[in-house]
Short mmCIF file of the C-alpha atoms (twelve columns), coordinates in Angstrom:
data_MODEL
# 
_entry.id   MODEL 
# 
loop_
_atom_site.group_PDB 
_atom_site.id 
_atom_site.type_symbol 
_atom_site.label_atom_id 
_atom_site.label_alt_id 
_atom_site.label_comp_id 
_atom_site.label_asym_id 
_atom_site.label_seq_id 
_atom_site.Cartn_x 
_atom_site.Cartn_y 
_atom_site.Cartn_z 
_atom_site.pdbx_PDB_model_num 
ATOM 1   C CA . UNK A 1   -39.222 -18.270 113.448 1 
ATOM 2   C CA . UNK A 2   -40.068 -15.242 112.584 1 
ATOM 3   C CA . UNK A 3   -37.856 -15.664 109.328 1 
ATOM 4   C CA . UNK A 4   -38.885 -19.047 108.553 1 
ATOM 5   C CA . UNK A 5   -42.303 -18.189 109.151 1 
ATOM 6   C CA . UNK A 6   -42.031 -15.198 106.280 1 
ATOM 7   C CA . UNK A 7   -39.972 -17.404 103.944 1 
ATOM 8   C CA . UNK A 8   -43.639 -19.993 104.441 1 
ATOM 9   C CA . UNK A 9   -45.525 -16.903 103.712 1 
ATOM 10  C CA . UNK A 10  -43.467 -15.758 100.297 1 
ATOM 11  C CA . UNK A 11  -43.777 -19.342 98.959  1 
ATOM 12  C CA . UNK A 12  -47.521 -19.221 99.391  1 
ATOM 13  C CA . UNK A 13  -47.855 -16.004 97.945  1 
ATOM 14  C CA . UNK A 14  -45.781 -17.247 94.659  1 
ATOM 15  C CA . UNK A 15  -47.699 -20.243 94.558  1 
ATOM 16  C CA . UNK A 16  -50.970 -18.498 94.486  1 
ATOM 17  C CA . UNK A 17  -49.926 -15.875 91.677  1 
ATOM 18  C CA . UNK A 18  -48.372 -19.293 89.480  1 
ATOM 19  C CA . UNK A 19  -52.183 -20.731 90.526  1 
ATOM 20  C CA . UNK A 20  -54.220 -17.865 89.666  1 
ATOM 21  C CA . UNK A 21  -52.490 -17.029 86.266  1 
ATOM 22  C CA . UNK A 22  -53.053 -20.370 85.215  1 
ATOM 23  C CA . UNK A 23  -48.907 -20.742 84.255  1 
ATOM 24  C CA . UNK A 24  -48.375 -24.255 83.485  1 
ATOM 25  C CA . UNK A 25  -45.102 -26.218 83.262  1 
ATOM 26  C CA . UNK A 26  -44.991 -28.872 80.498  1 
ATOM 27  C CA . UNK A 27  -41.518 -30.905 81.412  1 
ATOM 28  C CA . UNK A 28  -38.306 -30.099 81.098  1 
ATOM 29  C CA . UNK A 29  -38.095 -27.953 78.137  1 
ATOM 30  C CA . UNK A 30  -40.778 -25.507 79.039  1 
ATOM 31  C CA . UNK A 31  -39.511 -23.156 76.364  1 
ATOM 32  C CA . UNK A 32  -40.773 -25.302 73.660  1 
ATOM 33  C CA . UNK A 33  -44.412 -24.957 74.303  1 
ATOM 34  C CA . UNK A 34  -45.366 -21.684 76.400  1 
ATOM 35  C CA . UNK A 35  -43.270 -18.237 77.077  1 
ATOM 36  C CA . UNK A 36  -45.260 -17.976 80.401  1 
ATOM 37  C CA . UNK A 37  -47.846 -15.524 79.431  1 
ATOM 38  C CA . UNK A 38  -51.185 -16.693 79.259  1 
ATOM 39  C CA . UNK A 39  -54.780 -15.206 78.847  1 
ATOM 40  C CA . UNK A 40  -55.705 -14.102 81.624  1 
ATOM 41  C CA . UNK A 41  -52.654 -11.748 81.844  1 
ATOM 42  C CA . UNK A 42  -52.115 -10.842 77.997  1 
ATOM 43  C CA . UNK A 43  -54.331 -9.608  75.190  1 
ATOM 44  C CA . UNK A 44  -54.519 -11.348 72.018  1 
ATOM 45  C CA . UNK A 45  -55.045 -9.469  68.778  1 
ATOM 46  C CA . UNK A 46  -57.433 -10.202 65.704  1 
ATOM 47  C CA . UNK A 47  -59.115 -13.756 67.019  1 
ATOM 48  C CA . UNK A 48  -62.051 -14.759 68.207  1 
ATOM 49  C CA . UNK A 49  -61.875 -16.891 71.531  1 
ATOM 50  C CA . UNK A 50  -65.787 -17.133 71.935  1 
ATOM 51  C CA . UNK A 51  -65.277 -20.739 72.349  1 
ATOM 52  C CA . UNK A 52  -62.709 -20.489 75.378  1 
ATOM 53  C CA . UNK A 53  -59.653 -21.942 74.830  1 
ATOM 54  C CA . UNK A 54  -56.616 -21.507 77.225  1 
ATOM 55  C CA . UNK A 55  -54.082 -19.762 75.201  1 
ATOM 56  C CA . UNK A 56  -50.409 -18.717 75.424  1 
ATOM 57  C CA . UNK A 57  -48.516 -16.183 73.796  1 
ATOM 58  C CA . UNK A 58  -45.586 -18.024 72.300  1 
ATOM 59  C CA . UNK A 59  -44.434 -14.483 70.973  1 
ATOM 60  C CA . UNK A 60  -45.315 -10.896 70.303  1 
ATOM 61  C CA . UNK A 61  -44.541 -9.864  66.742  1 
ATOM 62  C CA . UNK A 62  -45.334 -11.942 64.557  1 
ATOM 63  C CA . UNK A 63  -48.371 -12.814 67.480  1 
ATOM 64  C CA . UNK A 64  -47.615 -16.638 68.059  1 
ATOM 65  C CA . UNK A 65  -50.421 -18.132 69.869  1 
ATOM 66  C CA . UNK A 66  -50.722 -22.098 71.079  1 
ATOM 67  C CA . UNK A 67  -54.251 -22.752 71.262  1 
ATOM 68  C CA . UNK A 68  -54.717 -25.575 74.417  1 
ATOM 69  C CA . UNK A 69  -57.410 -28.417 73.045  1 
ATOM 70  C CA . UNK A 70  -57.844 -26.378 69.878  1 
ATOM 71  C CA . UNK A 71  -59.304 -30.736 68.871  1 
ATOM 72  C CA . UNK A 72  -59.815 -33.608 71.166  1 
ATOM 73  C CA . UNK A 73  -58.687 -37.049 71.014  1 
ATOM 74  C CA . UNK A 74  -61.389 -38.385 69.296  1 
ATOM 75  C CA . UNK A 75  -61.470 -35.906 66.354  1 
ATOM 76  C CA . UNK A 76  -56.886 -36.543 66.077  1 
ATOM 77  C CA . UNK A 77  -57.938 -39.767 65.898  1 
ATOM 78  C CA . UNK A 78  -60.301 -39.762 62.997  1 
ATOM 79  C CA . UNK A 79  -58.319 -37.424 61.195  1 
ATOM 80  C CA . UNK A 80  -55.304 -40.015 61.608  1 
ATOM 81  C CA . UNK A 81  -57.648 -43.064 60.694  1 
ATOM 82  C CA . UNK A 82  -58.845 -40.998 57.311  1 
ATOM 83  C CA . UNK A 83  -55.811 -39.689 56.368  1 
ATOM 84  C CA . UNK A 84  -53.092 -42.034 56.827  1 
ATOM 85  C CA . UNK A 85  -53.959 -44.301 53.994  1 
ATOM 86  C CA . UNK A 86  -54.198 -41.467 51.491  1 
ATOM 87  C CA . UNK A 87  -50.705 -40.001 52.312  1 
ATOM 88  C CA . UNK A 88  -48.425 -39.564 49.252  1 
ATOM 89  C CA . UNK A 89  -45.011 -37.283 49.146  1 
ATOM 90  C CA . UNK A 90  -45.675 -33.515 50.200  1 
ATOM 91  C CA . UNK A 91  -45.170 -30.641 47.522  1 
ATOM 92  C CA . UNK A 92  -44.091 -27.406 47.481  1 
ATOM 93  C CA . UNK A 93  -45.049 -24.226 45.744  1 
ATOM 94  C CA . UNK A 94  -42.438 -23.279 43.271  1 
ATOM 95  C CA . UNK A 95  -41.837 -21.508 39.843  1 
ATOM 96  C CA . UNK A 96  -43.167 -24.559 38.204  1 
ATOM 97  C CA . UNK A 97  -46.244 -25.365 40.074  1 
ATOM 98  C CA . UNK A 98  -46.320 -27.936 43.501  1 
ATOM 99  C CA . UNK A 99  -44.147 -30.545 43.109  1 
ATOM 100 C CA . UNK A 100 -42.337 -32.780 45.400  1 
ATOM 101 C CA . UNK A 101 -38.772 -31.598 46.315  1 
ATOM 102 C CA . UNK A 102 -35.705 -32.182 48.399  1 
ATOM 103 C CA . UNK A 103 -36.731 -29.576 50.683  1 
ATOM 104 C CA . UNK A 104 -40.182 -30.942 52.107  1 
ATOM 105 C CA . UNK A 105 -39.662 -34.577 52.724  1 
ATOM 106 C CA . UNK A 106 -42.631 -35.322 54.988  1 
ATOM 107 C CA . UNK A 107 -45.996 -37.054 53.162  1 
ATOM 108 C CA . UNK A 108 -49.450 -35.565 53.000  1 
ATOM 109 C CA . UNK A 109 -53.164 -36.384 52.391  1 
ATOM 110 C CA . UNK A 110 -55.629 -33.811 51.085  1 
ATOM 111 C CA . UNK A 111 -57.846 -34.841 53.260  1 
ATOM 112 C CA . UNK A 112 -60.097 -31.430 52.996  1 
ATOM 113 C CA . UNK A 113 -60.878 -32.824 49.126  1 
ATOM 114 C CA . UNK A 114 -61.711 -36.207 49.770  1 
ATOM 115 C CA . UNK A 115 -64.175 -35.868 52.419  1 
ATOM 116 C CA . UNK A 116 -65.429 -32.264 51.857  1 
ATOM 117 C CA . UNK A 117 -67.318 -31.887 48.396  1 
ATOM 118 C CA . UNK A 118 -70.824 -31.255 47.027  1 
ATOM 119 C CA . UNK A 119 -71.066 -34.905 47.536  1 
ATOM 120 C CA . UNK A 120 -70.536 -35.425 51.300  1 
ATOM 121 C CA . UNK A 121 -69.165 -33.258 54.232  1 
ATOM 122 C CA . UNK A 122 -67.520 -35.322 56.928  1 
ATOM 123 C CA . UNK A 123 -68.989 -34.039 60.105  1 
ATOM 124 C CA . UNK A 124 -65.631 -34.035 62.074  1 
ATOM 125 C CA . UNK A 125 -63.813 -32.231 59.402  1 
ATOM 126 C CA . UNK A 126 -66.373 -29.948 59.332  1 
ATOM 127 C CA . UNK A 127 -66.725 -29.064 62.922  1 
ATOM 128 C CA . UNK A 128 -62.897 -28.415 62.854  1 
ATOM 129 C CA . UNK A 129 -63.175 -26.217 59.664  1 
ATOM 130 C CA . UNK A 130 -65.783 -24.294 62.009  1 
ATOM 131 C CA . UNK A 131 -63.365 -24.000 65.007  1 
ATOM 132 C CA . UNK A 132 -61.252 -22.617 62.834  1 
ATOM 133 C CA . UNK A 133 -63.100 -19.994 61.312  1 
ATOM 134 C CA . UNK A 134 -64.740 -18.775 64.141  1 
ATOM 135 C CA . UNK A 135 -60.934 -18.534 66.237  1 
ATOM 136 C CA . UNK A 136 -59.487 -16.572 63.203  1 
ATOM 137 C CA . UNK A 137 -62.662 -14.318 62.882  1 
ATOM 138 C CA . UNK A 138 -63.144 -15.526 58.974  1 
ATOM 139 C CA . UNK A 139 -65.775 -17.871 57.488  1 
ATOM 140 C CA . UNK A 140 -65.574 -21.186 56.367  1 
ATOM 141 C CA . UNK A 141 -65.377 -20.557 52.914  1 
ATOM 142 C CA . UNK A 142 -62.390 -18.870 53.755  1 
ATOM 143 C CA . UNK A 143 -60.516 -22.213 54.543  1 
ATOM 144 C CA . UNK A 144 -58.886 -23.909 51.856  1 
ATOM 145 C CA . UNK A 145 -58.931 -27.614 51.804  1 
ATOM 146 C CA . UNK A 146 -57.203 -28.911 55.086  1 
ATOM 147 C CA . UNK A 147 -54.303 -31.645 54.996  1 
ATOM 148 C CA . UNK A 148 -52.706 -34.146 57.079  1 
ATOM 149 C CA . UNK A 149 -48.857 -34.633 57.013  1 
ATOM 150 C CA . UNK A 150 -46.941 -37.145 58.319  1 
ATOM 151 C CA . UNK A 151 -43.458 -37.197 59.002  1 
ATOM 152 C CA . UNK A 152 -41.355 -40.759 60.131  1 
ATOM 153 C CA . UNK A 153 -37.735 -40.613 61.078  1 
ATOM 154 C CA . UNK A 154 -35.318 -38.387 58.864  1 
ATOM 155 C CA . UNK A 155 -38.378 -36.265 57.342  1 
ATOM 156 C CA . UNK A 156 -38.399 -32.643 57.692  1 
ATOM 157 C CA . UNK A 157 -39.816 -29.491 56.049  1 
ATOM 158 C CA . UNK A 158 -37.238 -26.981 55.543  1 
ATOM 159 C CA . UNK A 159 -37.767 -23.625 56.176  1 
ATOM 160 C CA . UNK A 160 -40.425 -21.938 54.311  1 
ATOM 161 C CA . UNK A 161 -43.507 -19.452 54.167  1 
ATOM 162 C CA . UNK A 162 -47.040 -20.291 54.082  1 
ATOM 163 C CA . UNK A 163 -47.961 -17.333 51.915  1 
ATOM 164 C CA . UNK A 164 -47.593 -17.436 48.135  1 
ATOM 165 C CA . UNK A 165 -45.147 -15.736 46.529  1 
ATOM 166 C CA . UNK A 166 -47.099 -13.201 44.432  1 
ATOM 167 C CA . UNK A 167 -43.971 -12.651 42.185  1 
ATOM 168 C CA . UNK A 168 -44.575 -15.982 40.262  1 
ATOM 169 C CA . UNK A 169 -47.617 -15.065 37.852  1 
ATOM 170 C CA . UNK A 170 -49.292 -18.171 38.942  1 
ATOM 171 C CA . UNK A 171 -49.402 -17.396 42.235  1 
ATOM 172 C CA . UNK A 172 -50.198 -13.959 41.463  1 
ATOM 173 C CA . UNK A 173 -53.512 -15.479 39.663  1 
ATOM 174 C CA . UNK A 174 -54.088 -17.955 42.115  1 
ATOM 175 C CA . UNK A 175 -54.101 -14.670 45.256  1 
ATOM 176 C CA . UNK A 176 -56.680 -12.640 42.856  1 
ATOM 177 C CA . UNK A 177 -59.011 -15.467 42.576  1 
ATOM 178 C CA . UNK A 178 -58.569 -17.035 45.897  1 
ATOM 179 C CA . UNK A 179 -56.806 -14.786 48.793  1 
ATOM 180 C CA . UNK A 180 -53.514 -14.930 50.032  1 
ATOM 181 C CA . UNK A 181 -52.952 -17.412 53.000  1 
ATOM 182 C CA . UNK A 182 -53.462 -14.887 55.975  1 
ATOM 183 C CA . UNK A 183 -53.631 -17.332 59.041  1 
ATOM 184 C CA . UNK A 184 -51.975 -20.647 59.639  1 
ATOM 185 C CA . UNK A 185 -53.277 -23.040 62.265  1 
ATOM 186 C CA . UNK A 186 -50.592 -26.050 62.881  1 
ATOM 187 C CA . UNK A 187 -52.262 -28.863 64.886  1 
ATOM 188 C CA . UNK A 188 -50.318 -31.550 66.467  1 
ATOM 189 C CA . UNK A 189 -52.382 -34.953 66.429  1 
ATOM 190 C CA . UNK A 190 -50.205 -37.046 68.086  1 
ATOM 191 C CA . UNK A 191 -47.939 -36.261 71.058  1 
ATOM 192 C CA . UNK A 192 -43.742 -36.162 69.856  1 
ATOM 193 C CA . UNK A 193 -41.601 -37.378 72.674  1 
ATOM 194 C CA . UNK A 194 -38.751 -34.647 73.979  1 
ATOM 195 C CA . UNK A 195 -35.399 -34.600 72.243  1 
ATOM 196 C CA . UNK A 196 -36.303 -36.753 69.004  1 
ATOM 197 C CA . UNK A 197 -37.202 -33.457 66.879  1 
ATOM 198 C CA . UNK A 198 -40.340 -32.727 64.597  1 
ATOM 199 C CA . UNK A 199 -40.835 -29.330 66.493  1 
ATOM 200 C CA . UNK A 200 -42.137 -26.208 64.578  1 
ATOM 201 C CA . UNK A 201 -39.253 -23.928 64.414  1 
ATOM 202 C CA . UNK A 202 -39.584 -19.892 63.313  1 
ATOM 203 C CA . UNK A 203 -36.080 -19.473 61.949  1 
ATOM 204 C CA . UNK A 204 -35.698 -15.524 61.718  1 
ATOM 205 C CA . UNK A 205 -37.202 -15.262 65.307  1 
ATOM 206 C CA . UNK A 206 -34.623 -18.017 66.368  1 
ATOM 207 C CA . UNK A 207 -37.371 -19.891 68.560  1 
ATOM 208 C CA . UNK A 208 -38.608 -23.398 68.581  1 
ATOM 209 C CA . UNK A 209 -42.153 -24.677 69.625  1 
ATOM 210 C CA . UNK A 210 -43.451 -28.269 70.115  1 
ATOM 211 C CA . UNK A 211 -47.035 -28.655 71.030  1 
ATOM 212 C CA . UNK A 212 -49.170 -31.590 72.482  1 
ATOM 213 C CA . UNK A 213 -51.719 -33.774 70.957  1 
ATOM 214 C CA . UNK A 214 -54.637 -31.809 70.111  1 
ATOM 215 C CA . UNK A 215 -52.959 -28.542 70.507  1 
ATOM 216 C CA . UNK A 216 -52.625 -25.810 67.503  1 
ATOM 217 C CA . UNK A 217 -49.915 -23.292 66.990  1 
ATOM 218 C CA . UNK A 218 -51.445 -20.231 65.294  1 
ATOM 219 C CA . UNK A 219 -50.089 -17.226 63.723  1 
ATOM 220 C CA . UNK A 220 -51.190 -14.405 61.061  1 
ATOM 221 C CA . UNK A 221 -48.844 -14.484 57.836  1 
ATOM 222 C CA . UNK A 222 -49.981 -11.061 57.132  1 
ATOM 223 C CA . UNK A 223 -49.776 -7.852  58.904  1 
ATOM 224 C CA . UNK A 224 -51.087 -4.762  58.111  1 
ATOM 225 C CA . UNK A 225 -51.994 -5.853  54.630  1 
ATOM 226 C CA . UNK A 226 -48.963 -7.205  53.586  1 
ATOM 227 C CA . UNK A 227 -46.867 -10.507 53.893  1 
ATOM 228 C CA . UNK A 228 -45.146 -10.778 57.060  1 
ATOM 229 C CA . UNK A 229 -41.183 -11.877 56.298  1 
ATOM 230 C CA . UNK A 230 -40.739 -12.800 60.202  1 
ATOM 231 C CA . UNK A 231 -43.224 -15.744 59.574  1 
ATOM 232 C CA . UNK A 232 -40.431 -18.031 58.325  1 
ATOM 233 C CA . UNK A 233 -40.650 -21.176 59.760  1 
ATOM 234 C CA . UNK A 234 -39.740 -25.151 59.190  1 
ATOM 235 C CA . UNK A 235 -40.773 -28.306 60.535  1 
ATOM 236 C CA . UNK A 236 -37.604 -30.145 61.695  1 
ATOM 237 C CA . UNK A 237 -36.223 -33.175 61.079  1 
ATOM 238 C CA . UNK A 238 -37.827 -36.061 62.632  1 
ATOM 239 C CA . UNK A 239 -35.329 -38.294 64.621  1 
ATOM 240 C CA . UNK A 240 -37.442 -41.367 65.655  1 
ATOM 241 C CA . UNK A 241 -41.175 -42.402 66.161  1 
ATOM 242 C CA . UNK A 242 -43.627 -40.985 64.213  1 
ATOM 243 C CA . UNK A 243 -45.645 -36.883 63.767  1 
ATOM 244 C CA . UNK A 244 -48.797 -36.347 62.475  1 
ATOM 245 C CA . UNK A 245 -50.029 -32.538 62.407  1 
ATOM 246 C CA . UNK A 246 -52.784 -31.097 60.529  1 
ATOM 247 C CA . UNK A 247 -52.474 -27.800 58.076  1 
ATOM 248 C CA . UNK A 248 -55.152 -25.442 58.345  1 
ATOM 249 C CA . UNK A 249 -54.903 -22.355 55.844  1 
ATOM 250 C CA . UNK A 250 -57.234 -19.436 55.815  1 
ATOM 251 C CA . UNK A 251 -57.593 -16.704 53.194  1 
ATOM 252 C CA . UNK A 252 -58.293 -13.370 53.207  1 
ATOM 253 C CA . UNK A 253 -61.320 -13.753 51.133  1 
ATOM 254 C CA . UNK A 254 -63.338 -16.793 49.720  1 
ATOM 255 C CA . UNK A 255 -61.235 -19.521 48.197  1 
ATOM 256 C CA . UNK A 256 -62.399 -20.888 45.084  1 
ATOM 257 C CA . UNK A 257 -59.994 -23.661 44.062  1 
# 
């Protein structure tokens, strides 16, 4: 009886510890979503979480964070509704400028350019920009026009960097004018089932993550003022269904276009 009593007490203590630290499970493939370290027990660098999002540290160096409920369900639906009719073949940055490439087969809608301009400002998109600017400790003017991306079966984005390669003269000029892409938020706008691909894979880290609808995967593309090659990542091939995402890139100075 004493042995059974001790086991029961031990189980209760473990349950309370897990409950206190806010550790959740996300189905069978837990590692896709979290490392088990949450804000109550882990320090996060270079962010402002005054909106009190629940945060999960997915990786230490580079620091990769999962932001829970970064967008509401209504915000996700609105972005898909206005963006889906505008999608066209995605492009990549290369020596000949931005153009379609076999390394990226997804589709993109430039919703920032379309719906945030001198004539009108979509209030939902503006609210998204304000949240991103606050969390990243930057100003809204540092955020380049945001993009919706859509993946259908067979589509992917092979390993790439979000920061611009300043070895190329045109991107050297772009960074000089607009700053470097210091921060990335990749927001999942819908739920992608397990086992069908559609993850965010960090190639050099050998880590794969997938978020739920409204969650954002956040990281800095720069470290100590220099671009961080450890941030190499890809969007894995989608096997079935559809995946909607939102690219938010924050520059290290005002984006002038």
